[in-house]
DSSP file (Angstrom, degrees, kcal/mol; ACC not computed):
  #  RESIDUE AA STRUCTURE BP1 BP2  ACC     N-H-->O    O-->H-N    N-H-->O    O-->H-N    TCO  KAPPA ALPHA  PHI   PSI    X-CA   Y-CA   Z-CA
    1    1 A X    >         0   0    0      0, 0.0     3,-1.6     0, 0.0   143,-0.0   0.000 360.0 360.0 360.0  29.7  -16.9   12.3  -34.5
    2    2 A X  T 3   +     0   0    0      1,-0.2     3,-0.1   141,-0.1   141,-0.1  -0.336 360.0  19.0 -60.6 135.5  -18.0   11.4  -31.0
    3    3 A X  T 3  S+     0   0    0      1,-0.2     2,-0.4     2,-0.1    -1,-0.2   0.410  93.8 153.1  87.5  -2.9  -15.1   10.6  -28.6
    4    4 A X    <   +     0   0    0     -3,-1.6    -1,-0.2     1,-0.1    61,-0.1  -0.898  54.3  28.8-115.8 145.8  -12.4   12.4  -30.6
    5    5 A X  S    S-     0   0    0     59,-0.6     2,-0.4    -2,-0.4    60,-0.2   0.704  84.8-167.9 -70.6 153.1  -10.0   13.7  -29.8
    6    6 A X  E     +A   64   0A   0     58,-2.0    58,-2.4    -2,-0.1     2,-0.3  -0.880   9.0 176.4-109.5 138.7   -9.5   11.4  -26.8
    7    7 A X  E     +A   63   0A   0     -2,-0.4     2,-0.4    56,-0.2    56,-0.2  -0.988   5.6 175.4-144.7 133.7   -7.0   12.0  -24.0
    8    8 A X  E     -A   62   0A   0     54,-2.7    54,-2.9    -2,-0.3     2,-0.4  -0.998   5.3-174.0-137.3 131.9   -6.3   10.1  -20.8
    9    9 A X  E     +A   61   0A   0     -2,-0.4     2,-0.4    52,-0.2    52,-0.2  -0.992   4.5 179.7-129.3 137.0   -3.5   10.8  -18.3
   10   10 A X  E     -A   60   0A   0     50,-3.0    50,-2.6    -2,-0.4     2,-0.3  -0.974  31.7-116.8-132.2 145.0   -2.6    8.7  -15.3
   11   11 A X  E     -A   59   0A   0     -2,-0.4     2,-1.8    48,-0.2    48,-0.2  -0.666  28.8-128.5 -73.9 138.5    0.0    9.0  -12.6
   12   12 A X     >  +     0   0    0     46,-1.8     4,-2.4    -2,-0.3     5,-0.2  -0.516  44.4 164.1 -86.6  70.1    2.3    6.0  -12.8
   13   13 A X  H  >  +     0   0    0     -2,-1.8     4,-2.7     1,-0.2    -1,-0.2   0.897  67.8  49.3 -61.5 -48.2    1.9    5.3   -9.1
   14   14 A X  H  > S+     0   0    0     97,-0.5     4,-2.6    -3,-0.2    -1,-0.2   0.907 113.6  47.3 -60.7 -41.0    3.2    1.7   -9.0
   15   15 A X  H  > S+     0   0    0     96,-0.5     4,-2.6     2,-0.2     5,-0.3   0.888 111.2  51.9 -67.4 -37.4    6.3    2.8  -10.9
   16   16 A X  H  X S+     0   0    0     -4,-2.4     4,-2.6     2,-0.2     5,-0.2   0.923 112.1  46.1 -62.2 -43.8    6.8    5.8   -8.6
   17   17 A X  H  X S+     0   0    0     -4,-2.7     4,-2.4     2,-0.2     5,-0.2   0.937 114.8  46.5 -65.2 -46.7    6.6    3.5   -5.6
   18   18 A X  H  X S+     0   0    0     -4,-2.6     4,-1.8    -5,-0.2    -2,-0.2   0.941 119.2  39.0 -63.4 -48.1    9.0    0.9   -7.0
   19   19 A X  H  X S+     0   0    0     -4,-2.6     4,-2.3     2,-0.2    -1,-0.2   0.903 115.8  52.0 -70.7 -40.1   11.6    3.4   -8.2
   20   20 A X  H  X S+     0   0    0     -4,-2.6     4,-2.4    -5,-0.3    -2,-0.2   0.897 109.2  50.7 -62.4 -40.0   11.2    5.6   -5.1
   21   21 A X  H  X S+     0   0    0     -4,-2.4     4,-2.6    -5,-0.2    -1,-0.2   0.906 110.1  49.5 -63.4 -41.9   11.7    2.6   -2.8
   22   22 A X  H  X S+     0   0    0     -4,-1.8     4,-2.6    -5,-0.2     5,-0.2   0.896 110.1  51.1 -65.1 -39.7   14.8    1.6   -4.7
   23   23 A X  H  X S+     0   0    0     -4,-2.3     4,-2.5     2,-0.2     5,-0.3   0.948 112.5  45.6 -62.0 -48.6   16.2    5.1   -4.5
   24   24 A X  H  X S+     0   0    0     -4,-2.4     4,-2.6     1,-0.2    -2,-0.2   0.898 112.9  51.1 -62.4 -40.8   15.6    5.3   -0.7
   25   25 A X  H  X S+     0   0    0     -4,-2.6     4,-2.6     2,-0.2     5,-0.2   0.939 111.8  46.3 -62.1 -47.6   17.1    1.8   -0.2
   26   26 A X  H  X S+     0   0    0     -4,-2.6     4,-2.3     1,-0.2    -2,-0.2   0.926 115.8  44.7 -62.5 -45.0   20.3    2.6   -2.1
   27   27 A X  H  X S+     0   0    0     -4,-2.5     4,-1.8    -5,-0.2    -1,-0.2   0.897 113.0  51.9 -67.3 -38.5   20.8    5.9   -0.4
   28   28 A X  H  X S+     0   0    0     -4,-2.6     4,-3.1    -5,-0.3     5,-0.3   0.914 111.6  46.3 -62.8 -42.7   20.0    4.4    3.0
   29   29 A X  H  X S+     0   0    0     -4,-2.6     4,-2.1     1,-0.2    -2,-0.2   0.895 110.1  53.8 -66.5 -39.2   22.6    1.6    2.4
   30   30 A X  H  < S+     0   0    0     -4,-2.3     5,-0.3    -5,-0.2    -1,-0.2   0.858 118.2  36.2 -62.8 -34.1   25.2    4.1    1.2
   31   31 A X  H  < S+     0   0    0     -4,-1.8    -2,-0.2    -5,-0.2    -1,-0.2   0.890 122.0  41.7 -84.6 -42.7   24.8    6.1    4.4
   32   32 A X  H  < S+     0   0    0     -4,-3.1     2,-0.3    -5,-0.2    -3,-0.2   0.832  99.4  74.2 -81.9 -33.6   24.2    3.4    7.0
   33   33 A X  S  < S-     0   0    0     -4,-2.1     2,-1.6    -5,-0.3     7,-0.0  -0.580  83.4-120.5 -86.5 143.2   26.7    0.7    6.0
   34   34 A X        +     0   0    0     -2,-0.3     2,-0.3     6,-0.0    -1,-0.1  -0.629  56.3 161.3 -78.2  91.2   30.4    1.0    6.7
   35   35 A X        -     0   0    0     -2,-1.6     2,-0.1    -5,-0.3    -5,-0.0  -0.739  44.6-102.7-114.2 158.2   31.5    0.8    3.0
   36   36 A X     >  -     0   0    0     -2,-0.3     4,-2.5     1,-0.1     5,-0.2  -0.372  43.5-105.3 -68.5 159.3   34.5    1.7    1.0
   37   37 A X  H  > S+     0   0    0      1,-0.2     4,-2.5     2,-0.2     5,-0.1   0.864 120.3  53.9 -57.9 -38.7   34.2    4.8   -1.0
   38   38 A X  H  > S+     0   0    0      2,-0.2     4,-1.8     1,-0.2    -1,-0.2   0.918 110.5  45.7 -64.5 -43.2   33.8    2.8   -4.3
   39   39 A X  H  > S+     0   0    0      2,-0.2     4,-1.9     1,-0.2    -2,-0.2   0.907 113.1  49.8 -66.6 -41.7   30.9    0.7   -2.9
   40   40 A X  H  X S+     0   0    0     -4,-2.5     4,-2.1     1,-0.2    -2,-0.2   0.914 109.7  52.1 -62.1 -42.0   29.2    3.8   -1.5
   41   41 A X  H  X S+     0   0    0     -4,-2.5     4,-2.6    -5,-0.2    -1,-0.2   0.858 105.9  54.8 -61.9 -36.3   29.6    5.5   -4.9
   42   42 A X  H  X S+     0   0    0     -4,-1.8     4,-2.3     2,-0.2    -1,-0.2   0.915 108.0  48.5 -64.5 -42.8   28.0    2.5   -6.6
   43   43 A X  H  X S+     0   0    0     -4,-1.9     4,-2.0     1,-0.2    -2,-0.2   0.911 113.2  47.6 -63.0 -41.6   24.9    2.8   -4.4
   44   44 A X  H  X S+     0   0    0     -4,-2.1     4,-2.3     2,-0.2    -2,-0.2   0.896 109.9  53.2 -66.6 -39.5   24.7    6.5   -5.1
   45   45 A X  H  X S+     0   0    0     -4,-2.6     4,-2.4     1,-0.2    -2,-0.2   0.909 109.0  48.8 -62.4 -42.2   25.1    5.9   -8.8
   46   46 A X  H  X S+     0   0    0     -4,-2.3     4,-2.6     1,-0.2    -1,-0.2   0.907 110.5  51.6 -63.2 -40.9   22.2    3.4   -8.8
   47   47 A X  H  X S+     0   0    0     -4,-2.0     4,-2.0     2,-0.2    -2,-0.2   0.898 110.3  48.4 -62.8 -40.3   20.1    5.9   -6.9
   48   48 A X  H  X S+     0   0    0     -4,-2.3     4,-1.9     2,-0.2    -2,-0.2   0.912 111.5  49.9 -66.3 -42.9   20.8    8.6   -9.4
   49   49 A X  H  X S+     0   0    0     -4,-2.4     4,-2.1     1,-0.2    -2,-0.2   0.927 111.3  48.9 -59.8 -46.0   20.0    6.2  -12.3
   50   50 A X  H  X S+     0   0    0     -4,-2.6     4,-2.5     1,-0.2    -1,-0.2   0.868 107.6  55.2 -63.1 -36.7   16.7    5.3  -10.7
   51   51 A X  H  X S+     0   0    0     -4,-2.0     4,-1.9     2,-0.2    -1,-0.2   0.888 107.1  50.7 -64.4 -37.8   15.9    9.0  -10.1
   52   52 A X  H  X S+     0   0    0     -4,-1.9     4,-1.9     2,-0.2    -2,-0.2   0.916 110.8  48.1 -63.8 -43.6   16.4    9.5  -13.9
   53   53 A X  H  X S+     0   0    0     -4,-2.1     4,-2.1     1,-0.2    -2,-0.2   0.894 108.0  55.7 -62.8 -39.7   14.0    6.6  -14.6
   54   54 A X  H  < S+     0   0    0     -4,-2.5    -1,-0.2     1,-0.2    -2,-0.2   0.906 107.2  49.2 -59.7 -42.1   11.5    8.0  -12.2
   55   55 A X  H >< S+     0   0    0     -4,-1.9     3,-0.8     1,-0.2    20,-0.4   0.891 112.8  47.6 -64.5 -39.0   11.5   11.3  -14.0
   56   56 A X  H 3< S+     0   0    0     -4,-1.9    20,-0.3     1,-0.2    22,-0.3   0.813 119.8  37.9 -70.6 -30.2   11.0    9.5  -17.4
   57   57 A X  T 3< S+     0   0    0     -4,-2.1    -1,-0.2     1,-0.2    -2,-0.2   0.108  79.0 117.2-108.9  20.5    8.2    7.3  -16.0
   58   58 A X  S <  S+     0   0    0     -3,-0.8   -46,-1.8    -4,-0.2     2,-0.3   0.869  82.5   8.0 -61.1 -40.9    6.4    9.9  -13.8
   59   59 A X  E     -A   11   0A   0    -48,-0.2    15,-2.8    -3,-0.2     2,-0.4  -0.846  65.1-136.5-137.8 173.0    3.1    9.9  -15.7
   60   60 A X  E     -AB  10  73A   0    -50,-2.6   -50,-3.0    -2,-0.3     2,-0.4  -0.999  18.8-173.8-137.7 130.9    1.4    8.0  -18.5
   61   61 A X  E     -AB   9  72A   0     11,-3.0    11,-2.6    -2,-0.4     2,-0.4  -0.989   7.7-172.4-134.4 135.3   -0.7    9.6  -21.3
   62   62 A X  E     +AB   8  71A   0    -54,-2.9   -54,-2.7    -2,-0.4     2,-0.4  -0.991  10.7 177.9-124.0 133.0   -2.8    8.1  -24.1
   63   63 A X  E     -AB   7  70A   0      7,-2.9     7,-3.4    -2,-0.4     2,-0.5  -0.993  16.0-158.3-134.9 143.2   -4.2   10.1  -26.9
   64   64 A X  E     +AB   6  69A   0    -58,-2.4   -58,-2.0    -2,-0.4   -59,-0.6  -0.985  17.8 175.7-120.0 121.2   -6.3    9.2  -29.9
   65   65 A X        -     0   0    0      3,-2.9    79,-0.1    -2,-0.5    -2,-0.0  -0.446  51.2 -87.9-106.7-173.9   -6.3   11.7  -32.8
   66   66 A X  S    S+     0   0    0      1,-0.2    82,-0.1    -2,-0.2     3,-0.1   0.755 125.6  28.0 -67.4 -22.9   -7.9   11.3  -36.2
   67   67 A X  S    S+     0   0    0      1,-0.2    17,-2.7    17,-0.1    18,-0.5   0.700 122.3  12.8-111.9 -24.7   -4.8    9.5  -37.6
   68   68 A X  E     - C   0  83A   0     15,-0.3    -3,-2.9    16,-0.1     2,-0.5  -0.958  57.7-118.6-153.4 162.7   -3.0    7.8  -34.7
   69   69 A X  E     -BC  64  82A   0     13,-2.5    13,-3.2    -2,-0.3     2,-0.4  -0.945  33.8-161.4-104.4 129.2   -3.0    6.5  -31.2
   70   70 A X  E     -BC  63  81A   0     -7,-3.4    -7,-2.9    -2,-0.5     2,-0.4  -0.940   9.5-176.4-116.9 132.8   -0.2    8.2  -29.1
   71   71 A X  E     +BC  62  80A   0      9,-2.7     9,-2.4    -2,-0.4     2,-0.3  -0.996   9.1 172.5-130.7 135.8    1.2    6.7  -25.9
   72   72 A X  E     -BC  61  79A   0    -11,-2.6   -11,-3.0    -2,-0.4     2,-0.4  -0.993  23.3-149.2-144.0 145.2    3.8    8.5  -23.7
   73   73 A X  E > > -BC  60  78A   0      5,-2.8     3,-1.7    -2,-0.3     5,-0.8  -0.913  68.8 -28.6-107.1 143.8    5.5    8.1  -20.3
   74   74 A X  T 3 5S-     0   0    0    -15,-2.8   -18,-0.2    -2,-0.4   -17,-0.1  -0.157 129.2  -8.5  56.7-138.8    6.6   11.2  -18.5
   75   75 A X  T 3 5S-     0   0    0    -20,-0.4    -1,-0.3     1,-0.1   -19,-0.1   0.511 108.7 -91.5 -74.3  -2.9    7.6   14.3  -20.5
   76   76 A X  T < 5S+     0   0    0     -3,-1.7    -2,-0.1   -20,-0.3     3,-0.1   0.408  95.6 115.9 112.4  -1.8    7.4   12.3  -23.8
   77   77 A X  T   5S+     0   0    0      1,-0.2     2,-0.7    -4,-0.2    -3,-0.1   0.831  80.2  50.6 -67.5 -29.6   10.9   11.0  -24.3
   78   78 A X  E   <S+C   73   0A   0     -5,-0.8    -5,-2.8   -22,-0.3     2,-0.3  -0.889  91.4  99.4-110.5 100.5    9.6    7.5  -23.9
   79   79 A X  E     -C   72   0A   0     -2,-0.7     2,-0.3    -7,-0.2    -7,-0.2  -0.979  45.5-151.7-168.7 174.5    6.6    7.1  -26.3
   80   80 A X  E     -C   71   0A   0     -9,-2.4    -9,-2.7    -2,-0.3     2,-0.4  -0.988  10.9-140.1-157.9 151.4    5.3    5.9  -29.6
   81   81 A X  E     -C   70   0A   0     -2,-0.3     2,-0.5   -11,-0.2   -11,-0.2  -0.961  12.2-159.0-116.3 137.4    2.6    6.7  -32.1
   82   82 A X  E     -C   69   0A   0    -13,-3.2   -13,-2.5    -2,-0.4     2,-0.1  -0.956  19.9-130.3-117.5 112.3    0.6    4.0  -33.8
   83   83 A X  E >   -C   68   0A   0     -2,-0.5     3,-1.6   -15,-0.2   -15,-0.3  -0.398  11.0-140.0 -61.2 132.0   -1.1    5.0  -37.1
   84   84 A X  G >  S+     0   0    0    -17,-2.7     3,-1.2     1,-0.3    -1,-0.2   0.725  98.5  70.6 -68.5 -20.5   -4.7    3.8  -37.0
   85   85 A X  G 3  S+     0   0    0    -18,-0.5    -1,-0.3     1,-0.2   -17,-0.1   0.733  95.9  54.8 -65.7 -20.9   -4.5    2.8  -40.7
   86   86 A X  G <  S+     0   0    0     -3,-1.6    36,-2.0    35,-0.1     2,-0.6   0.519  84.0 104.1 -88.3  -6.5   -2.2   -0.1  -39.5
   87   87 A X  E <   +D  121   0B   0     -3,-1.2    34,-0.2    -4,-0.2     3,-0.1  -0.670  39.7 174.9 -84.3 119.8   -4.7   -1.4  -37.0
   88   88 A X  E    S+     0   0B   0     32,-3.3     2,-0.3    -2,-0.6    -1,-0.2   0.858  70.5   3.7 -86.0 -41.7   -6.5   -4.6  -38.2
   89   89 A X  E     -D  120   0B   0     31,-1.3    31,-2.5     2,-0.0     2,-0.3  -0.970  58.2-167.2-143.4 154.9   -8.5   -5.3  -35.0
   90   90 A X  E     +D  119   0B   0     -2,-0.3     2,-0.3    29,-0.2    29,-0.2  -0.987  16.9 161.0-144.4 137.4   -9.0   -3.6  -31.6
   91   91 A X  E     -D  118   0B   0     27,-1.9    27,-3.3    -2,-0.3     2,-0.2  -0.990  44.0 -93.2-152.8 155.7  -10.6   -5.1  -28.5
   92   92 A X  E     +D  117   0B   0     -2,-0.3    25,-0.3    25,-0.2     2,-0.2  -0.514  56.0 155.2 -69.1 138.5  -10.8   -4.6  -24.7
   93   93 A X  E     -D  116   0B   0     23,-3.0    23,-1.8    -2,-0.2     2,-0.3  -0.693  35.0-107.5-144.6-166.0   -8.1   -6.6  -22.9
   94   94 A X  E     -D  115   0B   0     21,-0.2     2,-0.4    -2,-0.2    21,-0.2  -0.971  14.5-145.8-134.5 151.0   -6.2   -6.7  -19.6
   95   95 A X  E     -D  114   0B   0     19,-3.1    19,-1.8    -2,-0.3     3,-0.0  -0.892   1.3-161.6-111.7 150.5   -2.6   -6.0  -18.6
   96   96 A X  S    S+     0   0    0     -2,-0.4     2,-0.3    17,-0.2    17,-0.2   0.390  70.7  35.3-108.5   0.4   -0.8   -7.8  -15.9
   97   97 A X  S    S-     0   0    0     15,-0.2     2,-0.3    17,-0.1    15,-0.2  -0.890  72.1-116.9-146.1 173.3    2.1   -5.4  -15.3
   98   98 A X  S    S+     0   0    0     -2,-0.3     2,-0.3    13,-0.1    13,-0.2  -0.881  71.5  26.6-114.5 149.2    3.0   -1.7  -15.3
   99   99 A X  E    S-E  110   0B   0     11,-4.2    11,-1.7    -2,-0.3     2,-0.5  -0.708 101.6 -37.5 107.3-157.1    5.6    0.0  -17.5
  100  100 A X  E     +E  109   0B   0     -2,-0.3     2,-0.4     9,-0.2     9,-0.2  -0.953  58.7 176.8-112.6 123.8    6.7   -0.8  -21.0
  101  101 A X  E     -E  108   0B   0      7,-2.4     7,-3.1    -2,-0.5     2,-0.5  -0.987  14.6-167.0-130.5 138.7    7.2   -4.5  -21.9
  102  102 A X  E     +E  107   0B   0     -2,-0.4     2,-0.3     5,-0.2     5,-0.2  -0.983  22.9 154.9-125.6 119.6    8.1   -6.1  -25.2
  103  103 A X  E >   -E  106   0B   0      3,-3.0     3,-1.5    -2,-0.5    -2,-0.1  -0.975  61.8 -25.8-147.8 128.8    7.6   -9.8  -25.5
  104  104 A X  T 3  S-     0   0    0     -2,-0.3     3,-0.1     1,-0.3    -1,-0.1   0.816 126.4 -38.9  38.8  63.9    7.1  -12.2  -28.4
  105  105 A X  T 3  S+     0   0    0      1,-0.2    21,-2.7    20,-0.1     2,-0.4   0.738 119.0 108.9  61.3  26.3    5.6   -9.7  -30.9
  106  106 A X  E <   -Ef 103 126B   0     -3,-1.5    -3,-3.0    19,-0.2     2,-0.5  -0.995  48.1-167.1-133.1 129.5    3.6   -8.0  -28.1
  107  107 A X  E     -Ef 102 127B   0     19,-2.7    21,-3.2    -2,-0.4     2,-0.5  -0.958   7.4-164.1-113.4 130.5    4.2   -4.5  -26.7
  108  108 A X  E     -Ef 101 128B   0     -7,-3.1    -7,-2.4    -2,-0.5     2,-0.5  -0.970   8.2-176.2-119.4 127.2    2.5   -3.5  -23.5
  109  109 A X  E     +Ef 100 129B   0     19,-2.9    21,-3.6    -2,-0.5     2,-0.3  -0.987  24.4 145.5-116.1 124.8    2.3    0.1  -22.3
  110  110 A X  E     -E   99   0B   0    -11,-1.7   -11,-4.2    -2,-0.5     3,-0.1  -0.965  47.8-153.6-162.8 143.0    0.6    0.6  -18.9
  111  111 A X  S    S-     0   0    0     -2,-0.3   -97,-0.5     1,-0.3   -96,-0.5   0.704  91.5  -6.5 -84.6 -23.1    0.7    2.7  -15.8
  112  112 A X  S    S-     0   0    0    -15,-0.2    -1,-0.3     3,-0.2   -15,-0.2  -0.978  87.1 -80.6-162.7 159.9   -0.7   -0.1  -13.7
  113  113 A X  S    S+     0   0    0     -2,-0.3     2,-0.4   -17,-0.2   -17,-0.2  -0.359  86.0  62.8 -63.7 148.6   -2.2   -3.6  -14.1
  114  114 A X  E    S+D   95   0B   0    -19,-1.8   -19,-3.1   -17,-0.1   -17,-0.1  -0.998  80.5  23.9 142.3-141.8   -5.8   -3.7  -15.2
  115  115 A X  E     +D   94   0B   0     -2,-0.4    16,-2.4   -21,-0.2     2,-0.3  -0.193  60.7 155.5 -66.0 151.8   -7.9   -2.6  -18.2
  116  116 A X  E     -DG  93 130B   0    -23,-1.8   -23,-3.0    14,-0.3     2,-0.4  -0.963  39.1-120.8-160.6 170.2   -6.4   -2.2  -21.6
  117  117 A X  E     -DG  92 129B   0     12,-1.8    12,-2.8    -2,-0.3     2,-0.5  -0.997  25.4-149.6-120.7 131.0   -7.1   -2.1  -25.3
  118  118 A X  E     -DG  91 128B   0    -27,-3.3   -27,-1.9    -2,-0.4     2,-0.4  -0.892   9.5-162.0-104.8 128.1   -5.3   -4.6  -27.5
  119  119 A X  E     -DG  90 127B   0      8,-3.1     8,-2.4    -2,-0.5     2,-0.6  -0.879   9.2-151.6-105.7 137.4   -4.5   -3.6  -31.1
  120  120 A X  E     -DG  89 126B   0    -31,-2.5   -32,-3.3    -2,-0.4   -31,-1.3  -0.956  22.5-152.1-105.4 116.5   -3.6   -6.2  -33.8
  121  121 A X  E >   -D   87   0B   0      4,-3.0     3,-1.9    -2,-0.6   -34,-0.2  -0.411  26.6-107.0 -88.1 164.3   -1.4   -4.4  -36.3
  122  122 A X  T 3  S+     0   0    0    -36,-2.0   -35,-0.1     1,-0.3    -1,-0.1   0.649 118.2  57.5 -66.9 -15.0   -1.0   -5.2  -40.0
  123  123 A X  T 3  S-     0   0    0    -37,-0.2    -1,-0.3     2,-0.1     3,-0.1   0.350 121.9-102.6 -95.3   6.3    2.5   -6.7  -39.4
  124  124 A X  S <  S+     0   0    0     -3,-1.9     2,-0.1     1,-0.3    -2,-0.1   0.290  79.1 133.1  93.3  -9.8    1.2   -9.2  -36.8
  125  125 A X        -     0   0    0     -5,-0.1    -4,-3.0   -19,-0.1     2,-0.4  -0.468  46.4-144.4 -73.4 146.5    2.4   -7.3  -33.7
  126  126 A X  E     -fG 106 120B   0    -21,-2.7   -19,-2.7    -6,-0.2     2,-0.5  -0.919  11.0-164.3-110.0 139.3    0.0   -6.8  -30.8
  127  127 A X  E     -fG 107 119B   0     -8,-2.4    -8,-3.1    -2,-0.4     2,-0.5  -0.986   2.6-160.9-126.9 121.2    0.0   -3.6  -28.8
  128  128 A X  E     -fG 108 118B   0    -21,-3.2   -19,-2.9    -2,-0.5     2,-0.6  -0.904   5.1-165.3-103.0 126.2   -1.7   -3.4  -25.4
  129  129 A X  E     -fG 109 117B   0    -12,-2.8   -12,-1.8    -2,-0.5   -19,-0.2  -0.938  17.2-135.0-114.2 111.0   -2.5    0.1  -24.2
  130  130 A X  E     + G   0 116B   0    -21,-3.6     2,-0.3    -2,-0.6   -14,-0.3  -0.333  32.1 170.3 -65.0 144.8   -3.4    0.3  -20.5
  131  131 A X        -     0   0    0    -16,-2.4     3,-0.5   -19,-0.1   -16,-0.2  -0.987  43.6-144.1-156.5 143.5   -6.3    2.4  -19.6
  132  132 A X  S    S+     0   0    0     -2,-0.3     2,-0.2     1,-0.3    -1,-0.1   0.692 110.9  35.5 -76.7 -19.2   -8.6    3.2  -16.7
  133  133 A X  S  > S+     0   0    0      1,-0.1     4,-2.2   -18,-0.1     3,-0.4  -0.592  70.3 165.5-131.2  69.3  -11.5    3.4  -19.1
  134  134 A X  H  > S+     0   0    0     -3,-0.5     4,-2.6     1,-0.2     5,-0.2   0.822  75.4  55.7 -61.5 -32.1  -10.8    0.8  -21.8
  135  135 A X  H  > S+     0   0    0      2,-0.2     4,-2.2     1,-0.2    -1,-0.2   0.910 110.1  45.7 -66.6 -40.7  -14.3    0.9  -23.2
  136  136 A X  H  > S+     0   0    0     -3,-0.4     4,-2.1     2,-0.2    -2,-0.2   0.896 112.9  50.5 -68.0 -39.8  -14.0    4.7  -23.9
  137  137 A X  H  X S+     0   0    0     -4,-2.2     4,-2.4     2,-0.2    -2,-0.2   0.932 111.0  48.6 -62.2 -45.3  -10.5    4.3  -25.4
  138  138 A X  H  X S+     0   0    0     -4,-2.6     4,-2.8     1,-0.2     5,-0.2   0.907 109.8  52.3 -61.1 -42.0  -11.8    1.5  -27.7
  139  139 A X  H  X S+     0   0    0     -4,-2.2     4,-2.3     1,-0.2    -1,-0.2   0.898 110.1  48.4 -61.7 -40.2  -14.8    3.7  -28.7
  140  140 A X  H  X S+     0   0    0     -4,-2.1     4,-2.3     2,-0.2    -1,-0.2   0.904 112.2  48.9 -66.4 -41.2  -12.4    6.6  -29.6
  141  141 A X  H  X S+     0   0    0     -4,-2.4     4,-2.6     2,-0.2    -2,-0.2   0.936 112.8  47.2 -62.9 -46.2  -10.1    4.2  -31.6
  142  142 A X  H  X S+     0   0    0     -4,-2.8     4,-2.2     1,-0.2    -2,-0.2   0.887 111.1  51.9 -64.3 -38.9  -13.1    2.8  -33.5
  143  143 A X  H  X S+     0   0    0     -4,-2.3     4,-1.4    -5,-0.2    -1,-0.2   0.919 112.3  45.5 -62.5 -43.3  -14.5    6.3  -34.2
  144  144 A X  H  X S+     0   0    0     -4,-2.3     4,-1.1     1,-0.2    -2,-0.2   0.892 111.6  52.0 -67.7 -39.5  -11.1    7.4  -35.6
  145  145 A X  H  <>S+     0   0    0     -4,-2.6     5,-3.0     1,-0.2     4,-0.4   0.879 106.4  54.8 -63.5 -36.8  -10.8    4.2  -37.7
  146  146 A X  H ><5S+     0   0    0     -4,-2.2     3,-0.8     4,-0.2    -1,-0.2   0.864 103.3  56.4 -64.2 -35.1  -14.3    4.8  -39.1
  147  147 A X  H 3<5S+     0   0    0     -4,-1.4    -1,-0.2     1,-0.2    -2,-0.2   0.817 111.6  41.9 -66.0 -30.3  -13.2    8.3  -40.2
  148  148 A X  T 3<5S-     0   0    0     -4,-1.1    -1,-0.2    -3,-0.3    -2,-0.2   0.376 119.5-108.9 -98.9   4.5  -10.3    6.8  -42.2
  149  149 A X  T < 5       0   0    0     -3,-0.8    -3,-0.2    -4,-0.4    -2,-0.1   0.787 360.0 360.0  79.4  27.5  -12.4    4.0  -43.6
  150  150 A X      <       0   0    0     -5,-3.0    -4,-0.2    -6,-0.1    -5,-0.1   0.398 360.0 360.0-107.1 360.0  -10.8    1.1  -41.6
C-alpha cells in the first residue's frame, strides 16, 4: 500500500496574480477615471466578482484514496472526484495552462502549467491533473488501482 493515501496541495499563484491584478486594475480605474456612477459601479462589480473567484481558486489540492482521485480548488466548492475503477490508463503528461479547462472530451485541472498525470476514463474522456510531482501522483494512482484490481 505504498504511496496511499496521497495528498498534494499547491498555492494557485498564477491564478492569484491574474485575478489580483484584475481586481487592482478595476478598482484603480473606478477611482482614477472621471466616470459616471453607473460606470464606476460596473468596475467595482467586476472587482467584487473577481474577488469571489480569487477565494474559490486560492489553492489547489489533489488526493488519492483507495477508491478515487479527488481534485479541488480553494475551500472545495470547485472540485471533482474520479473513481479509480473508471480509469483505463494513466500516464505522466504536461499541462499548458492553469485553472480548470474543458475542451473536446478533455478536462484539465491545474494550479500552474507543467507536470501532470493524464487519465483515460472508460467513457473516452481524458482528465489531466496538474502536479508538482507527477511521478509520485502516478505511482499513488497505480497503487490504488492495483488494490481494486484495475
